[in-house]
C-alpha positions in Angstrom: 102.9 -91.4 -32.4 101.6 -90.7 -35.8 98.1 -89.8 -37.0 95.5 -92.1 -35.6 94.4 -94.6 -38.3 90.7 -95.1 -39.1 89.2 -98.4 -38.4 86.1 -99.4 -40.3 83.8 -102.3 -40.0 84.9 -103.6 -43.4 88.3 -104.7 -42.0 88.6 -108.4 -41.4 89.7 -109.9 -38.1 93.5 -110.0 -38.8 93.7 -106.4 -39.9 91.5 -105.3 -37.0 93.8 -107.1 -34.5 97.0 -105.5 -35.9 95.4 -102.0 -35.9 94.0 -102.4 -32.5 97.2 -103.5 -30.8 99.2 -100.8 -32.7 97.2 -98.3 -30.7 97.1 -99.9 -27.3 99.6 -102.8 -26.8 103.2 -103.9 -27.0 103.7 -105.3 -30.5 105.8 -108.2 -29.4 102.9 -109.7 -27.5 100.7 -110.1 -30.6 102.1 -113.3 -32.2 101.8 -115.3 -29.0 98.1 -114.6 -28.4 96.9 -114.1 -31.9 95.3 -117.6 -32.1 93.4 -117.1 -28.9 92.2 -113.7 -30.0 91.0 -115.1 -33.3 89.0 -117.7 -31.5 87.5 -115.1 -29.2 86.5 -112.9 -32.1 84.8 -115.7 -33.9 82.8 -116.5 -30.8 81.7 -112.9 -30.4 80.9 -112.7 -34.1 78.7 -115.8 -33.8 76.9 -114.4 -30.6 76.3 -110.8 -31.6 76.8 -110.5 -35.4 79.4 -108.5 -37.2 78.3 -105.0 -36.2 78.0 -105.6 -32.4 80.9 -108.1 -32.2 83.6 -105.6 -32.9 82.8 -103.3 -29.9 82.2 -106.3 -27.7 85.5 -107.9 -28.8 87.5 -104.7 -28.0 86.0 -104.7 -24.5 86.9 -108.3 -24.0 90.5 -107.7 -25.0 90.9 -104.9 -22.5 89.7 -107.3 -19.8 92.5 -109.8 -20.7 95.4 -107.5 -19.9 96.9 -106.7 -16.6 97.6 -103.1 -15.5 100.8 -102.0 -17.0 100.5 -103.9 -20.2 97.9 -101.4 -21.7 99.5 -98.1 -22.4 98.2 -95.1 -24.3 100.2 -94.1 -27.3 98.4 -90.9 -28.4 97.0 -88.2 -26.1 94.6 -85.9 -28.0 93.9 -82.4 -26.7 90.5 -81.1 -27.2 90.9 -78.0 -29.5 87.1 -77.6 -29.9 85.3 -77.0 -26.5 82.0 -76.8 -28.3 82.2 -80.4 -29.5 82.9 -81.4 -25.9 79.7 -79.8 -24.6 77.7 -81.2 -27.5 79.0 -84.6 -26.6 78.0 -84.1 -23.0 74.5 -83.1 -24.1 74.2 -86.0 -26.4 75.3 -88.5 -23.8 73.0 -87.0 -21.2 69.9 -87.2 -23.4 70.8 -90.8 -24.4 71.0 -91.8 -20.7 67.7 -90.1 -19.9 66.0 -91.9 -22.8 67.6 -95.2 -22.1 66.5 -95.2 -18.4 63.1 -93.7 -18.7 61.8 -95.0 -15.4 64.7 -93.8 -13.3 64.8 -90.5 -15.3 61.1 -89.9 -14.6 61.6 -90.5 -10.9 64.6 -88.1 -10.8 63.0 -85.4 -12.8 59.6 -85.8 -11.0 61.2 -85.7 -7.6 63.4 -82.7 -8.4 60.4 -80.9 -10.1 58.3 -81.3 -6.9 61.2 -80.3 -4.7 62.0 -77.2 -6.7 58.3 -76.3 -6.9 58.1 -76.5 -3.1 61.3 -74.4 -2.7 59.9 -71.8 -5.1 56.5 -71.6 -3.4 58.1 -71.3 0.1 60.8 -68.9 -1.3 58.1 -66.6 -2.6 56.2 -66.8 0.6 59.3 -66.1 2.7 60.3 -63.2 0.5 56.8 -61.7 0.9 57.1 -62.0 4.7 60.6 -60.5 5.1 59.7 -57.7 2.6 56.7 -56.7 4.6 56.4 -52.8 4.9 59.7 -52.4 3.0 57.9 -50.2 0.5 58.3 -47.4 3.0 61.0 -44.8 2.1 62.0 -44.4 5.8 61.6 -48.1 6.8 64.6 -48.1 9.2 63.5 -44.9 11.0 59.7 -45.5 11.3 58.0 -47.0 14.3 55.1 -46.7 16.7 54.9 -46.1 20.4 53.6 -49.0 22.6 53.9 -49.6 26.3 54.6 -52.1 29.0 52.6 -52.0 32.2 51.9 -53.9 35.4 48.5 -55.4 35.1 46.9 -57.7 37.7 50.4 -58.6 39.0 51.8 -59.4 35.5 53.8 -57.3 33.0 51.8 -56.9 29.8 52.3 -55.0 26.5 49.6 -52.7 25.1 49.5 -51.1 21.7 47.1 -48.3 22.8 48.2 -45.2 24.6 46.6 -42.1 26.3 46.3 -39.3 23.8 48.2 -36.6 25.8 51.4 -38.6 25.3 51.9 -37.1 21.8 52.2 -33.6 23.0 54.4 -34.8 25.9 56.8 -36.4 23.5 56.9 -33.3 21.2 57.5 -30.9 24.1 60.2 -32.9 26.0 61.8 -35.2 23.5 61.3 -33.4 20.2 65.0 -33.6 19.4 64.7 -37.4 18.8 61.7 -37.3 16.5 61.7 -36.0 13.0 57.9 -36.5 12.8 55.2 -37.7 15.2 51.4 -38.2 14.8 48.7 -39.1 17.2 45.8 -41.2 15.7 42.6 -42.9 16.7 44.0 -46.2 15.4 42.9 -48.0 12.3 39.3 -49.3 12.7 36.0 -49.7 11.0 33.9 -46.6 10.3 30.6 -45.7 8.6 31.2 -43.6 5.5 28.1 -42.0 4.0 27.8 -40.5 0.5 24.4 -39.0 -0.1 22.0 -41.6 1.3 24.3 -44.6 0.9 26.4 -45.8 3.8 29.2 -48.4 3.8 31.8 -49.7 6.2 35.4 -48.7 5.5 38.6 -49.0 7.5 40.4 -45.8 8.2 42.3 -43.7 10.6 41.8 -40.2 12.2 45.4 -38.9 12.3 47.4 -35.7 12.8 48.7 -33.8 9.7 52.2 -35.5 9.8 50.5 -38.9 9.6 50.3 -39.4 5.8 54.0 -38.6 5.5 55.0 -40.9 8.4 53.0 -43.8 6.9 54.7 -43.3 3.5 51.6 -42.8 1.3 52.1 -41.9 -2.4 49.7 -39.1 -3.4 47.8 -39.4 -6.8 45.8 -36.2 -6.3 46.1 -33.5 -3.7 48.7 -33.1 -1.0 49.8 -35.0 2.1 49.5 -31.7 4.0 45.7 -31.5 3.3 44.9 -32.7 6.8 45.9 -29.4 8.2 42.3 -28.5 7.5 40.1 -30.4 10.0 37.3 -30.7 7.5 39.5 -32.6 4.9 39.9 -36.3 4.2 42.3 -38.4 2.1 40.9 -41.5 0.3 42.8 -44.5 -1.1 42.3 -45.0 -4.8 40.1 -48.1 -4.3 38.0 -46.4 -1.7 37.5 -43.3 -4.0 36.3 -45.6 -6.8 34.0 -47.5 -4.5 32.4 -44.3 -3.2 32.3 -42.1 -6.3 32.8 -44.4 -9.3 33.9 -42.5 -12.3 33.1 -39.1 -10.7 36.1 -36.9 -9.8 36.3 -37.4 -6.0 38.2 -34.1 -5.3 36.1 -31.7 -3.3 33.2 -34.2 -2.9 31.4 -34.1 0.4 30.9 -37.2 2.6 30.2 -38.0 6.2 32.3 -40.3 8.4 30.8 -41.4 11.7 28.6 -38.4 11.6 31.4 -36.0 10.9 31.0 -33.9 7.7 34.2 -33.9 5.6 35.4 -33.1 2.0 37.8 -35.1 -0.1 41.1 -33.2 -0.4 43.3 -35.9 -1.9 43.6 -39.5 -3.2 46.6 -41.7 -2.5 47.7 -45.0 -4.1 46.6 -48.2 -2.4 49.2 -49.5 0.0 51.0 -52.8 -1.1 49.3 -56.1 0.0 52.3 -56.9 2.2 51.9 -53.7 4.2 50.6 -53.0 7.7 48.3 -50.4 6.1 47.1 -52.4 3.1 43.4 -52.0 4.2 43.7 -48.3 5.1 40.8 -46.8 3.1 41.0 -43.2 4.3 42.8 -40.8 6.6 40.8 -38.0 8.2 41.7 -35.2 10.5 42.6 -36.1 14.1 41.2 -32.7 15.2 37.8 -33.5 13.7 37.8 -36.8 15.7 39.1 -35.0 18.9 36.3 -32.4 18.8 33.5 -34.7 17.8 34.2 -37.2 20.6 34.6 -34.5 23.3 38.2 -35.6 24.3 38.9 -32.0 25.3 36.4 -32.2 28.1 37.7 -35.6 29.4 38.3 -35.2 33.2 41.3 -37.5 33.4 42.8 -37.6 29.9 45.8 -39.8 30.9 43.5 -42.6 32.0 42.0 -44.1 28.8 44.5 -46.1 26.7 42.8 -46.1 23.4 45.0 -44.4 20.8 48.0 -44.9 18.6 51.2 -42.8 18.0 53.3 -43.2 14.8 56.8 -41.7 14.7 59.8 -41.2 12.5 63.1 -40.9 14.3 65.8 -38.4 13.3 68.8 -39.8 11.3 71.2 -41.5 13.7 68.7 -42.0 16.6 68.4 -45.6 17.8 65.0 -46.9 18.9 66.5 -48.5 22.0 68.2 -45.3 23.1 65.1 -43.2 22.5 62.9 -45.8 24.3 65.1 -45.4 27.4 64.7 -41.7 27.3 60.9 -41.7 27.1 60.2 -44.6 29.5 58.8 -42.2 32.2 56.8 -39.9 29.9 53.5 -41.4 31.0 54.3 -42.3 34.6 55.1 -38.8 35.8 51.7 -37.6 34.6 49.6 -40.1 36.5 47.8 -39.8 39.8 48.6 -42.3 42.6 46.1 -45.0 41.6 47.0 -44.9 37.9 50.7 -44.8 38.8 50.4 -48.4 40.1 50.4 -49.6 36.6 54.0 -48.5 36.1 53.4 -47.7 32.4 56.6 -47.6 30.3 56.3 -46.4 26.7 58.9 -47.6 24.1 59.4 -47.6 20.4 58.5 -50.7 18.3 60.4 -50.3 15.0 58.6 -50.9 11.8 61.0 -53.8 11.0 59.4 -55.6 14.0 55.7 -54.9 13.4 55.0 -58.0 11.3 57.5 -60.7 12.3 58.6 -59.8 15.8 55.5 -58.3 17.5 54.9 -60.8 20.3 55.7 -59.9 23.9 55.7 -62.0 27.1 56.3 -60.4 30.5 57.3 -57.2 28.6 60.0 -58.9 26.6 59.9 -59.4 22.8 59.8 -63.1 22.1 59.5 -63.0 18.3 56.3 -63.8 16.5 55.7 -64.8 12.9 59.5 -65.0 12.3 59.4 -68.5 13.7 57.2 -69.5 10.8 59.5 -67.9 8.3 62.4 -70.0 9.7 60.2 -73.1 9.9 58.9 -73.1 6.3 62.2 -71.8 4.9 64.1 -74.7 6.4 61.3 -77.1 5.4 61.6 -76.0 1.8 65.3 -76.7 1.9 64.7 -80.1 3.4 62.1 -81.1 0.8 64.5 -80.1 -2.0 67.2 -82.0 -0.2 65.0 -85.1 -0.3 64.7 -84.8 -4.0 68.5 -84.4 -4.3 69.0 -87.5 -2.2 66.7 -89.5 -4.6 69.0 -88.4 -7.5 72.1 -89.4 -5.6 70.7 -92.8 -4.6 69.4 -93.8 -8.0 72.5 -92.5 -9.8 74.9 -94.5 -7.6 72.6 -97.5 -7.7 73.0 -97.4 -11.5 76.7 -97.0 -11.3 77.3 -100.6 -12.4 75.6 -100.0 -15.7 77.8 -97.1 -16.4 81.1 -98.6 -15.1 82.1 -100.0 -18.6 81.5 -96.6 -20.1 83.8 -95.0 -17.5 86.4 -97.8 -18.0 86.5 -97.4 -21.8 86.6 -93.6 -21.5 89.5 -93.7 -19.1 91.3 -96.3 -21.2 90.9 -94.0 -24.2 92.7 -91.2 -22.3 89.8 -89.3 -20.7 90.9 -87.5 -17.6 88.9 -87.6 -14.4 88.0 -83.9 -14.6 86.4 -84.6 -17.9 84.3 -87.4 -16.5 83.3 -85.3 -13.5 82.3 -82.5 -15.8 80.2 -84.9 -17.9 78.3 -86.2 -14.9 77.8 -82.8 -13.4 76.6 -81.6 -16.8 74.0 -84.4 -16.9 72.7 -83.6 -13.4 72.5 -79.9 -14.1 70.7 -80.6 -17.3 68.1 -82.7 -15.4 67.8 -80.0 -12.8 67.2 -77.5 -15.6 64.4 -79.6 -17.0 63.0 -79.9 -13.5 63.2 -76.1 -13.0 61.0 -75.6 -16.1 58.5 -78.1 -14.8 58.6 -76.4 -11.4 58.0 -73.0 -12.8 55.0 -74.2 -14.7 53.5 -75.9 -11.6 54.1 -72.8 -9.5 52.4 -70.5 -12.1 49.4 -72.8 -12.4 48.9 -73.4 -8.7 49.8 -70.0 -7.4 46.2 -68.8 -7.1 45.4 -71.8 -4.9 48.5 -71.2 -2.8 47.6 -67.6 -2.3 44.2 -68.6 -1.1 45.8 -71.1 1.2 48.1 -68.6 2.9 45.9 -65.6 2.4 48.4 -63.6 0.3 48.7 -61.9 -3.1 52.0 -63.4 -4.2 53.0 -63.5 -7.9 56.1 -64.6 -9.9 58.2 -61.6 -10.8 59.0 -62.7 -14.4 60.3 -59.2 -15.3 62.7 -59.1 -12.4 66.2 -60.3 -13.6 67.2 -61.0 -10.1 64.4 -63.6 -9.8 65.5 -65.3 -13.0 69.1 -65.3 -11.8 68.1 -66.9 -8.5 65.9 -69.5 -10.3 68.8 -70.4 -12.6 71.1 -70.4 -9.6 68.7 -72.7 -7.8 68.7 -75.2 -10.7 72.5 -75.1 -11.0 73.0 -75.5 -7.2 70.5 -78.3 -7.1 72.2 -80.1 -10.0 75.6 -79.7 -8.5 74.4 -80.9 -5.1 72.4 -83.8 -6.5 75.2 -84.8 -8.9 78.2 -84.3 -6.6 78.3 -87.8 -5.1 77.5 -89.8 -8.3 80.0 -87.7 -10.3 82.9 -88.1 -7.8 82.0 -91.8 -7.3 81.8 -92.9 -10.9 84.8 -90.9 -12.0 86.9 -92.6 -9.3 86.6 -96.1 -10.7 89.8 -97.7 -12.0 89.4 -98.6 -15.6 90.4 -102.3 -15.3 88.2 -102.8 -12.1 85.4 -100.9 -13.7 85.4 -103.1 -16.8 85.6 -106.2 -14.7 82.8 -105.1 -12.3 85.2 -105.5 -9.3 84.3 -102.1 -7.9 81.3 -103.6 -6.1 83.5 -105.5 -3.6 83.2 -104.7 0.1 80.6 -105.0 2.8 80.0 -101.3 2.9 79.6 -100.6 -0.8 75.9 -99.7 -0.3 76.3 -97.8 3.0 76.1 -94.3 1.5 72.7 -95.2 -0.1 71.4 -96.5 3.2 72.6 -93.4 5.0 70.8 -91.2 2.5 67.6 -93.2 2.8 67.7 -92.8 6.6 68.1 -89.0 6.2 65.1 -88.9 3.9 62.8 -90.8 6.2 64.1 -88.9 9.2 63.0 -85.7 7.7 59.7 -87.2 6.4 58.8 -88.7 9.8 59.6 -85.5 11.6 57.2 -83.6 9.3 54.5 -86.2 9.9 54.9 -85.9 13.7 55.0 -82.1 13.5 51.9 -81.9 11.5 50.1 -84.3 13.8 51.1 -82.2 16.9 49.9 -79.0 15.2 46.6 -80.7 14.5 46.3 -81.8 18.1 47.0 -78.3 19.3 44.4 -76.7 17.0 41.8 -79.3 18.1 42.7 -78.8 21.7 41.9 -75.1 21.4 38.8 -75.6 19.4 37.3 -78.0 21.9 38.1 -75.8 24.8 35.0 -74.8 26.7 34.3 -71.1 25.9 31.6 -70.6 28.6 28.7 -69.9 26.1 27.0 -71.4 23.0 28.6 -70.2 19.8 26.4 -72.0 17.3 23.4 -70.0 16.0 24.7 -66.8 17.5 25.0 -63.7 15.3 26.7 -60.4 16.1 25.5 -57.2 14.5 27.4 -53.9 15.0 25.3 -50.8 15.3 26.9 -48.4 12.9 25.2 -45.3 14.4 22.9 -44.5 17.3 19.7 -44.8 15.2 18.9 -48.3 16.2 19.6 -47.8 19.9 16.6 -45.3 20.0 14.3 -48.1 18.8 16.0 -51.2 20.3 12.9 -52.4 22.1 10.8 -52.2 19.0 13.5 -54.0 17.0 13.7 -56.8 19.6 10.0 -57.3 19.7 9.6 -57.4 15.9 12.4 -59.9 15.2 11.5 -62.2 18.0 7.8 -62.2 16.9 8.9 -63.5 13.5 9.8 -66.9 15.2 13.2 -67.1 13.4 15.0 -65.3 16.3 14.8 -66.5 19.9 16.3 -63.6 21.7 18.1 -60.2 21.2 20.6 -58.5 23.5 23.0 -55.6 23.5 26.6 -55.2 24.7 29.4 -52.6 24.7 32.0 -55.2 23.6 32.1 -58.0 21.0 31.8 -61.5 22.2 35.0 -62.8 20.7 37.4 -60.0 21.8 38.2 -58.0 24.8 37.0 -54.4 24.3 37.1 -51.8 27.0 38.6 -52.5 30.4 38.8 -50.6 33.7 41.3 -50.3 36.5 39.0 -48.4 38.9 38.0 -51.4 41.0 38.5 -51.8 44.7 37.3 -54.4 47.2 38.0 -55.3 50.8 41.3 -57.0 51.3 42.8 -55.6 48.0 46.6 -55.0 48.2 47.0 -51.2 47.9 50.0 -51.7 45.7 48.2 -54.0 43.3 47.4 -52.6 39.9 44.3 -54.2 38.4 42.6 -54.0 35.0 39.5 -56.1 34.3 37.7 -56.4 31.0 34.4 -54.6 31.7 31.3 -55.1 29.5 27.9 -53.4 29.9 25.1 -55.7 28.8 21.3 -55.7 28.5 19.0 -57.9 30.6 18.8 -60.7 28.0 22.5 -60.9 27.3 23.2 -64.0 29.5 20.2 -65.9 28.1 21.1 -65.0 24.5 24.7 -66.2 24.8 23.9 -69.2 27.1 25.9 -68.2 30.2 26.8 -71.2 32.4 26.4 -70.2 36.0 28.6 -71.6 38.7 26.9 -69.7 41.5 24.2 -67.0 41.8 21.9 -65.8 39.1 21.6 -63.7 36.0 20.4 -60.1 35.7 16.6 -59.9 35.9 14.0 -57.3 35.3 12.3 -58.5 38.5 15.2 -57.0 40.6 15.4 -53.2 40.2 18.6 -53.3 42.3 20.4 -55.1 39.5 21.3 -51.8 38.0 24.1 -51.7 40.6 24.9 -55.4 40.4 27.7 -57.3 38.8 28.1 -60.7 37.2 31.7 -61.9 37.3 33.5 -64.9 35.7 35.3 -67.6 37.6 38.7 -66.1 37.1 37.6 -62.8 38.7 36.1 -64.7 41.6 39.5 -66.4 42.3 41.3 -63.2 41.8 39.1 -61.3 44.3 39.7 -64.0 46.9 36.2 -64.0 48.3 35.2 -67.2 50.1 31.6 -66.5 49.0 31.7 -64.2 46.0 27.9 -64.0 45.6 26.8 -61.2 47.8 30.2 -59.6 48.0 30.7 -55.9 47.3 33.1 -54.4 44.8 33.5 -50.6 44.4 33.8 -49.2 41.0 34.7 -45.4 40.9 33.9 -45.5 44.7 30.3 -46.7 43.9 29.4 -50.1 45.6 28.3 -52.9 43.3 26.9 -56.3 44.6 28.0 -59.5 42.9 24.9 -61.5 42.1 26.4 -64.3 39.9 29.5 -66.2 38.9 29.7 -67.6 35.4 32.1 -70.1 33.8 35.0 -68.4 32.2 34.3 -67.0 28.7 37.1 -67.2 26.2 37.2 -63.8 24.5 40.8 -63.5 23.5 43.3 -66.2 22.4 41.9 -69.7 23.0 45.5 -70.6 24.1 45.8 -68.0 26.8 44.4 -68.0 30.4 41.1 -66.2 30.8 41.4 -62.8 32.4 39.1 -61.7 35.3 36.0 -60.2 33.7 33.1 -58.1 35.0 29.6 -57.5 33.5 27.1 -54.8 34.5 23.7 -53.7 33.2 23.3 -50.9 30.7 20.3 -48.9 29.7 21.2 -47.2 26.4 24.8 -47.9 25.7 26.2 -50.7 23.6 27.2 -50.9 20.0 26.8 -54.7 19.5 23.6 -56.6 19.0 23.6 -60.3 19.7 20.9 -62.4 18.1 20.1 -66.1 18.8 18.7 -68.0 15.8 16.0 -70.5 16.6 17.5 -74.1 16.5 16.4 -75.7 13.3 15.4 -72.4 11.6 16.7 -71.4 8.2 19.8 -69.2 8.6 18.9 -67.4 5.4 15.3 -66.6 6.6 16.7 -65.5 10.0 19.2 -63.1 8.4 16.5 -61.7 6.0 14.3 -60.9 9.0 17.2 -59.2 10.8 18.3 -57.2 7.8 14.7 -56.1 6.9 14.0 -55.0 10.5 17.4 -53.3 10.9 16.9 -51.2 7.7 13.4 -50.3 9.0 14.7 -48.8 12.2 18.1 -47.6 11.1 17.6 -46.5 7.4 20.9 -45.7 5.6 23.1 -47.6 8.1 25.0 -50.5 6.6 23.8 -53.9 7.8 26.9 -56.0 8.8 26.8 -59.2 10.6 29.1 -62.1 11.6 28.5 -65.6 13.0 30.2 -65.9 16.3 31.4 -69.5 15.7 33.2 -68.2 12.5 34.7 -65.3 14.4 36.0 -67.8 17.0 37.3 -70.1 14.3 39.3 -67.1 12.8 41.4 -67.1 16.0 43.1 -70.2 14.8 44.2 -68.5 11.6 48.0 -68.8 12.1 47.7 -72.3 13.4 45.4 -73.4 10.6 47.9 -71.9 8.1 50.8 -73.8 9.7 48.7 -77.0 9.7 47.7 -76.7 6.0 51.3 -75.9 4.9 52.8 -78.5 7.1 50.3 -81.1 6.0 51.0 -80.5 2.3 54.7 -80.5 2.9 54.6 -83.7 4.8 52.7 -85.4 2.0 55.1 -84.1 -0.6 58.1 -85.2 1.5 56.7 -88.7 1.9 55.9 -88.8 -1.8 59.4 -87.8 -2.8 60.8 -90.3 -0.3 58.6 -93.0 -1.7 59.7 -92.2 -5.2 63.3 -92.8 -4.1 62.3 -96.0 -2.3 60.4 -97.2 -5.4 63.3 -96.7 -7.6 65.8 -98.3 -5.2 63.4 -101.3 -4.7 63.3 -101.7 -8.5 67.1 -101.7 -8.7 67.6 -104.1 -5.7 65.0 -106.6 -6.9 66.6 -106.5 -10.4 70.0 -107.3 -8.9 68.6 -110.1 -6.8 66.5 -111.7 -9.6 68.6 -114.9 -9.8 68.8 -115.2 -6.0 65.0 -115.0 -5.9 64.8 -117.7 -8.6 67.1 -120.0 -6.7 65.2 -119.5 -3.5 61.9 -120.3 -5.3 63.4 -123.5 -6.7 64.5 -124.4 -3.2 60.9 -124.0 -2.0 60.7 -120.5 -0.6 57.2 -119.0 -0.5 56.0 -115.7 -1.8 55.5 -114.4 1.7 59.1 -115.3 2.8 60.5 -113.7 -0.3 58.5 -110.6 0.2 59.8 -110.4 3.8 63.4 -111.0 2.7 63.3 -108.2 0.1 61.4 -105.7 2.2 63.3 -106.2 5.5 66.2 -104.1 4.5 64.0 -101.0 3.8 62.0 -101.5 7.0 65.3 -101.6 9.0 66.3 -98.3 7.5 63.0 -96.7 8.3 63.2 -98.0 11.9 66.7 -96.4 12.2 65.2 -93.1 10.9 62.6 -93.3 13.8 65.5 -93.1 16.3 66.7 -89.9 14.7 63.3 -88.3 13.9 61.6 -88.8 17.3 64.0 -86.8 19.5 64.3 -84.1 16.8 60.5 -83.8 16.4 60.0 -83.8 20.2 62.5 -81.0 20.6 61.1 -78.7 18.0 57.4 -79.5 18.9 58.1 -78.7 22.5 59.8 -75.4 21.6 56.8 -74.5 19.4 54.2 -75.4 22.0 56.1 -73.4 24.6 54.6 -70.3 22.9 51.1 -71.3 24.2 50.0 -71.1 27.8 47.1 -73.5 27.1 48.6 -76.3 25.1 48.2 -80.0 24.4 50.4 -82.7 26.0 52.5 -84.6 23.5 51.5 -88.3 24.0 53.7 -91.3 23.1 50.9 -92.5 20.8 51.6 -89.7 18.3 55.1 -91.0 17.8 53.9 -94.6 17.6 51.2 -93.8 15.1 53.6 -91.7 13.0 56.0 -94.7 12.9 53.3 -97.1 11.9 52.1 -94.8 9.1 55.7 -94.5 7.8 56.3 -98.2 7.9 53.0 -98.9 6.1 53.8 -96.4 3.4 57.3 -97.9 3.0 55.9 -101.5 2.7 53.2 -100.4 0.3 55.8 -98.7 -1.9 58.3 -101.6 -1.9 55.7 -104.3 -2.2 55.0 -103.7 -5.9 58.5 -104.8 -7.0 59.0 -107.4 -4.3 55.8 -109.2 -5.0 56.4 -109.0 -8.7 59.8 -110.6 -8.3 58.6 -113.2 -5.8 55.8 -114.2 -8.2 58.0 -114.4 -11.3 58.7 -117.7 -13.0 62.1 -118.9 -11.7 62.9 -120.5 -15.1 63.0 -117.1 -16.7 65.1 -115.5 -13.9 67.6 -118.4 -13.9 68.0 -118.5 -17.7 71.5 -117.8 -19.0 72.3 -115.0 -21.4 
């Protein structure tokens, strides 16, 4: 009970014994065992030398006593907490340095897991914060509509322009602001004699305020003047350079305007990030003759942006305005049953998909998918930490036993182990932040974003530290609670290993790891198959070598024949054609079709494209029946070519020669072509109609000669274009690239899922590699005995690898149903989708087993090939 005496290495054995047992043991036991202890001490002194013998001797003495004989005499309370944390730090660094291999696996796995979590966390934050720059985010929306089209309920973003006045006059109490617009699109902006293509919107005066622009120069109200235009900062610099843009004159689509203001560029994660200008709606209205339109409620080609009054709910206002279009339509148009409603700004980006008039989500599914995937990848790294820490528990059992015997409480041991795991997580966080900073440009290119690390944001730093702390606590929870639970006597004897199920927790964690990894492999494979399924779908024409050129103004249309003759005479271009719609998108459509046998109550809407004579030959139409338009048949000016879907929809037994009335004018069907895929490659093809045009059409389609130089062909096209349309910007796109862009979302999912799958497998293999090293180390003597008894290297490799293969096979039983469920749910979003074959699961299983065996084989073959004499040698 007095002050604790100091024991130094200079004390001889008798003095050491008396001091030792004065602290720990009953004194009356000392004389009876003193001789045995002396003999034991001399043996240890001979084996280890004086300096190491003392510590080893004390450990041996503790093992000799039964529970109850050892009793602490002095309990020392820690009056200096700083020394305790310093001790934790010292022990933690020593353990990391002593077990470099396992430490590198733990730190490497946690670093990769945290880097993935940070990457996906930044991506998810960018997605959920889309458009949140807006000061009235919760009250801003746009009007869209559901309508009955070809017997199905569809959702359109475009509206008839008189709807804006209708809403203002009859429902003005629900709207704080409302603006009609032409919709954001590409426009030709001319300054002096230089023209360029810019994205912009013709919008009513309330538009800039509704869209939440921040003015740098001028006022938001400038669009009250029909001759005014507002430019974004980047557009103003691109058009005028260092010259003050205010008051400068320019021309947009042939409309003369002057700059009345400059606004700050919209954020990258905004629906209006590419909005280069806002011009007056009235200028557009007058220039395009909308005032003289005979049936203004018929064309659905415009947008309406709104801001609700405080307290107004989108659902309630939508219910009020649902008949605002219907009651203004004539009998034929009323068949569409058009129902406008409000789509809130919060749903524009993540919940903008509709099926049968019902919102079915959208990109939000990817937010959940990759958010959960990031959590799972980080969990895999934590599982590695748990497995390797518990696998090394035998090595630290004596430390735990001695600490407990010296009076350490369990809470102190738990604190120590948690401190070590959090320290490792902190080191991993630093590595993860470095990786994210270095690879962020590549990641941005991969996901087509402009994400950055907000170093100056205290909230981000707090979240990062919280992530490291939480990861450390999660990864270290099981090892800390397990190691601190050892009884000191059992720990010092090594008896804690007893029991058939001692290694069960590690096996369960390995199964969880590979279940997640195999699920990611299967998911990535299915995404790949779906993309390839869409890419290899027949599109009804030949994409390769086809170039689309939009005609910015009407200049080229006046010289289209001369343009065609000159470029084809060069030999680089095979044919030229015109069309009113692009090849890879549905442009205009018409509901004014009638035919014999049509149900009077049926509302129809067919994509309708006017084309020149050479259009079919240029694209490579594939005819099922009939023929193409021909200059040899003057009557083809009132003829139609339809696609296979239209032929089925019309219900004609012999569609060629049938008559369809358009605006009460009869047209004869002369040909039926294979369905052309214009919209999503995963959706059914709509009924389509093509007719001849003389002068209309804003798209030029050019077919490059097979084998010709693409550069030379484009040079010919550009030179000739500038000759016949001087000042107009020459823009072009390859149709095969435009079609490939339709797979953007799926390609993004594929790239991310593929990378995540590789990282998940890599992290799992790190854990398997470390566990294999530990298992082989524990079974070294067994391997030596088996080799002496005649076991071959192959049989030993099979013996040591079989346990891991069994765990992977169990993970298959968990991963396959889970992957099938989520893959089926994802594929349900596509009408045209791949069938999930059994071979995908089988191939994924084979890949996982091959990776596992490759990872384990290094240690197993090394142990199997070792000299048994060394492995069986005594201490």
